[in-house]
N, C-alpha and C positions, 0 to 999 in steps of 0.2 A: 382777498387775503385778510386774515384776521389782524386787527390792529390793537395792540396792548399798550397802555400808557403807564409811565412810571415817573417818579420824582428823579431817580438816578439809575442809570445803566452803567455797569462796570464791565469792561471788556478785558478778560484775562483772569484766570483763577489761580494765579501764583500768590506770592506773599503780599504784595501791595494790593492787588485786587481783592483778596480775601479780607484784608483788614478794612478796606473801604466798604465792602458789601456788608460785612457783619456789623461794623460800626454804625453805618447809616440805618440799617434795619433796626438795630438796638435803640436808635434815637426816635424811631417811629416812622421813618421814611419808607415809601414804597420802592423797592429795589429789585432790579433784575441783574443777574450775573451771567456772563457769557463765557464759556470755555470751549476752545476748539479741540483740545487734546485730552489731557488728564488734569483733574483737580489736584491742586497742590503745586503746580508749576514745576520749574526746574529743581527747586530746592528739595522737594520731597522725592521726585522721581529720578532725577539724573545728576543732581548737584550736591548740596551740602550734606544731606542725610546719607545717601549711599557712600559718598566719598569718606565721610568721617567714620562710618561703620567699618569700611574695609581698612582704613588707616589703623583702627584699633586692632583688627585681626593681625595686620602686618607688624604692629608693635609687639604683640605677644610672641610672634615668631622671632623677632629680633632679640627680645629679652631672653628667650630660651636659648638662642644660639650664642649669646654673650653672657651666659649665666655665671661664668667664672667671676664676674664683677661682684656677685653676691655670695661668693664662696660655694657655689653650686656647680654641678656637672653640666656642661653645655648639652643641649638636646636639639636634634634636628627633626622637625615634623615631616610626616608624609603628607605634603600639601596637595590638596585637590581643589582646584579653583572653583569647580561647580559647588562644592560644599561651602566654601567661603562665601560665594555669591548667594547661596541659598540662605545663609545666616544674615546677609545684608538685606535680602528681601523680607526676612522675618522682622527686622527692625522697621523697615518701611511699612509693613502691614500693621505694626503696633501704632504707628503714628498716623496712618492714613485716615482713620475715622475723624480726626480733628479737621481734616480738609475735605471731607466727603460731601457729596450732593445731599445725602440724608441729613447731615448736621446743619448745613446751611438752609435747607428747606425748613428744618425745625426752628431756625432763627427768624423765619419769615421772609427769606430771600427766594425769589423765583429764579431757579437755575435753568439755563438753556444751554444744552450741549450742541456743538456744531459750529459751522463757519458762517459768520454774519458779516455783512459789509454795510458801510454807510450808503444810503440812497438819497439822503438829504442831510442838512446840518443837524436835524433833530431826530432822524430816523435811521434804523438799521434793519436789515432783512436777511433771511437765509433762503429766500425764494418762495417760502410757503407762508411766512408770517412776517408782520412788521412790528417792531418794537420802537416805541417813541418815548422820549424823555426830555425833561427840562435841563438836566445836567448829565454829563458823561465823564467817565474816567477811563482812560486807555492805559492798560497795564499788561501789555502782551509780551513783555520780556525781551529776551535775546536768544540767539542760537550760536553754536560754534561757528566761527569764521574759518572758511577753508580757502587758503591761498591758491592762486592759479598756477600750481607747479605742474609742468608738463608730465603726463603719465599718471598723476595721482588719481585722476578720475577713472583710471582703468583698473584700479585695484579696490578691494573692499576695506578702505582705511577706517580707522577708529577715531571717534571723538568722545568727549565727555558724555555725549548723549547715548551712544551705543556700546561703549566699552563694557557695560554691565551685562551685555548679552554674550560675552565671550564664553566659549565652551571649554577651551583648554588654555593653559598658561603659555604665553608665547615664550619660546626659548630665547629669541633675540628680538627685543622691542626697541624701536626708535620712537622717541618722544620729540616732536617738533615744538619747540617753545619752552623757555625756562622761566616763565612767569609763575604765578601761584598755582594754577591748575596743573600745568605741566610738571612743576616741581613736586607737588603733592603726589601725583600719580606715578612719577618716575621713581621716587623713593619707595612707594608702596609696592610696586611691581618688582622692584629689585629685591625687596625683603621677602616677597612671595616666591622668588626663585628665578625670575627672568634676568637675562643679561640686558641691561638698559643703557642706551646711548641717548643723551640729551643733545639736541642740535639747536643752538641759540645764535641768532644773528648779532645780538648785542655783545658787548665785551664782558658782561657778567650776568649772573642769574638775578632774578628779583630786582629788576632795574629801578623800581620805585624806591627801594630801600638804600640805606647808606652803603658805601663800598665794603666796609668791614663786615657788614651783615651778609652781603653776597659772598664774600670770600669764606666766611665761616660755614655757610651752607654748602658751598662747593667742596670744601675740604671734607665735610661730613659725608657728602654724597660719594666722593671718591674713596673714602675710607670704607664705605659699604659696598664698593664694587661698581658704582655707577660711572660710566664714561661721560665726561662733560666736555663738549666741543663748543667753544665760544668763538665769536667772530666768524661763524660758519653759516653759509647759506645753502639751503636745499635747492638744487638746480633742476633735477629731473628724477623721476621714478622709472626704473626699468625692471619690470617683474618684481622680484624680491630684492632689488638693489636700489639704494638711494645714492644719487650722485650729488656730491657737495663741492663747494668751492671755498677758497680762502682757508684751506686745510693747514693747520699749524702743527699737528702732531705727526709723529713718524709712522703711525698706522691708523687706519688701514692703508695699504700700499697705494701709490699714485696710479691713476688710470693709464693704460697703454695709450700713448699718443695724446694724453690729456694735458691740460694746462698745468703749469707749476702751481702747486697748492691745491690741486683737485684730488678728490678721493672717492672711493665707493664703499658703502657700508651695506652689508647684507642684513636682512631682517625677515622675521616671520610675520610681524604685525607692525604697523606704523600708526602712532597716535598723534593726531593733529590737535595742538593746544596753543594756538598763537593768538588767541583773543576771541571776542564774541561780537556778533553783529546784531543790532536791534531788529526786532520783528515788525517792520513797518509795511511790508508788502501784504496784499490781499485784504486790506481794510477799506480801500477806496477813500483814503483820507482827504483827497482833493475835493470830493463831494461834500465834505463837512467843513472845508475851509481850514484844515489843519496842515501847516507847513512842516516839512521834515527833510532830512538829508541822510547821508550814510551814517552819521553819528547818532541819528534818532530824531525824535520829535522835538521841535523847538518850543520851549516853554520859558516863561519869565520866573521871577523869584517867588511868585505865589503858586507856581506849578500850573498856571493857566496857559493853554496853548494859544495859537493865533486865532482860534475860535473861542470867543469869550466864555462860552458855556461848557467848554470841554477842557478837562485837566488830564495830566499824565504823570505817572509815577513808576519807579522801578527802572529796570535796565533799558526800557524804551526811551527814557529821557536822560538817564545818567545824573550827575557825572560819575557817580560811584555805582558799581555793579555788585551790590551786596544785598542779601536778604534783609538785613537790619536797616539799611538805608531806605529800601522800598517801604518797609513798615513805617519808618520815620516820616517819609514823604506822604504816605497814605493818611496818617493822622492829621497832618497839616491840611490836606485836601478836604477832609471831612469838615473842618472849620470853614475853609474858604468857599467850598461849593455849596454848602447847605445853609450858611448863616451870613449875615451882613458883615462887612469889614473884610480886609484882606491881609492875612499874616504872611510874612516873608520867610522863606526857608533859611536856616542858619547852619552852614556846614563847618563852623569853626571847630567843633569837636566831633569828629567822625572816627571812631576806632575801627580797626580791622585786624585780621590775623590770617597768616598763611600757616596751614597745619602740617608743615613738615616736622621732622624731629631734628633739632629743636624747633619749637614753634617760633614764628616771627610775628610779633604784634606791634602795632603802632597807633598813635593818635596825635593829631596836630603835625607841626613841622618836624622834619628830621634835620640833621646838621647840614646835609647837602643843600636842601631847599633854603635854609636860613642864610647860608653863605651866598647862594645864587641870587636870592632876593634882597641881599644886603640888609637883613634884619639883625639889629644889634642884640646879641644874646650871650649868655654864659652856658657852659656845658659841664655837666656832672655825670660821672660814670662809675659803675660799681660792678665788679665781676661776681657771677654766681658761684665761682669757686671759693668765695669767702662767705657764702651763705650756708649755715650749718645744715639746714634741712636738705638743701640741694646736694650737699656732700653725702649725707646719710642715704639719700635716694639714689646715689651714684648717677646723678643727672646734673652735674655741676657745670656743664658746658653752656656758655652764654654770658649775657651781661644786660644791664639796664643803663640807658643813657637818657638823661633828662635835659631839655633845653629850657632855660628861663629867660625872662626879659632881663636885659643887661642891668645888673646892679640890684635886682629884686628877686623875690622867691616865687613870682608868678609863672606858672608853667606855660610854655609855648608848645611843647611837644614831648612825647615819650616814645622811645624805641625800646622794646623789651624782647630779648632773644633767650629762649630757654624752655624748660619743661613747664607746661601749663601757662605759657605767656599770655594767651588769649584771655584766660580767667583772671590772671594777676593784674592785667592792665586796667581793669575797671575802677579800682580805687583811685588811681591817678587821673583817669579820664573824668571821673566825677569831680575830683578836686579842680581839674582844669575847667570843667563846665561851670562849676559854682564859684570859680575864682578863689579857691582855697589855696594858699601858698604852702611851700614845703615846710615852713616853720611849724605850721599847725599839724601837718602830716607827721612830723618828727615828734610832736608832743602827744600823739595818740598811742595807747598801749596796743601792741601787736602780740599775738600768741607766739610763744616760742616752744618748739621749733616749727615754723611753718615757712612755706615758700612766700606767703603774703608779707613776711617781714622785709621782703626786698624793697617795698615802698618806704618803710621806715629807714632802711639802710641808705637809700639814695638821699632821703631827706637829711639824715645825719651827715652824709657827705657834703651836702650844701652847708650845713651848720659849721662843720669843721673848716670849710673853705673861707668862712667869714673871719676866722681867727688869723688875721694877718700878723706879720712880724711886729708891726707897730702896736697892735692890740695886745699881743703876748707880752711885750715890754711893759706896757701900761699895767697889765695884770700883775706882773712880777713886782712892780713898785707898790701896787695896792696891797698885795699879800705881805710884803715886808712891813708896810705901815700898819696893816691890820693885825698881824700876828707876831711881829717883831723878830722874824727869823730871816 
């Protein structure tokens, strides 16, 4: 067998792996990149890109159907799912060259497509060739987790991986899971014309967010015709019927002879969105000395695994399953794997966004976490209904909530719910990262009227809160002394 040697071998051609491979090659290292399926990973092929593209199509439909908000006549489109998905694929095709084999080959990376496994701590093989390296990066990502619901394996269920191959719009769609992926796709398919039922075991949607965020999103979903079933467990699938327990709503009707609180929901398609499981199988990690469990590969704060020459980034290692955190981790690995010294990862400022409408964006602690961890804090909140541009855009639903260190203007966390929340979050995320307090944010000129003014408005809210009754009394005495009135 042919034996090729490299400074660095990267396993996985998703976000983290591509950053590692391109960065190392750009620095002059000899690099090989391994990809088992498609270049670009989940983000390009089944995740961020297609989901945001279809969300945009669904928003156009919603805006047209609710056009009276803008003084216009409502319009209903003749929606054809195959046409919508064709436009999604056009978006993917425009972005695909950035992650292509040709581009990475031009950057000096040796790209190997296919399935490779470790055969020793420093070698991997596909059976016909051996690739050897001083350093490795494992960035094989994650896949949709499918729970062991009896009968589910007997039907062609959907996940975020294969929903893009649908030929027809489901008339009745069940979405298992009310997390970010389930919520985004539930609202999207409802806007496309499906009757959507979300089945969630927890007592609210988006369980990682504050309760009022979950309630706002739930009310919005229900206003758009989505049925949301909370505290509800999927028990069994029987043909095109899902049996659920702990049913708290009066419909669908109870099962004949079934337990109290049980119910049956008919469907054309069922979408499983209850989480993602790391892709640890098929690599023979044991032969490399890399320890892992069901949560993924074990790595320390430098992202080094239990094998000192092997690093891991992205969904395979967590703790956040975001494209941008995989990128962030990959940049740290470039320093640690190729140069002396070991930098530690800092997750103090990790922003994220769920792209429902309204969007839900967050960085740092939310109020629930601060209370749970007994972190001393102050809370400042501002409603988007008071923000002029949000009112002009007829998208004034939502709010911003900022937590600061008790008695100071230093930001501990931000929750932002509203139109373009994911974009608007970054000013305050940067302030938090650079330890810029709200007083300085308030002193900066923001363009009027823009949604970005929300950062200034919440900073102004902080400033006004400092005007205590005692301060106001002192100021009144000062003004009488100063101006004689």
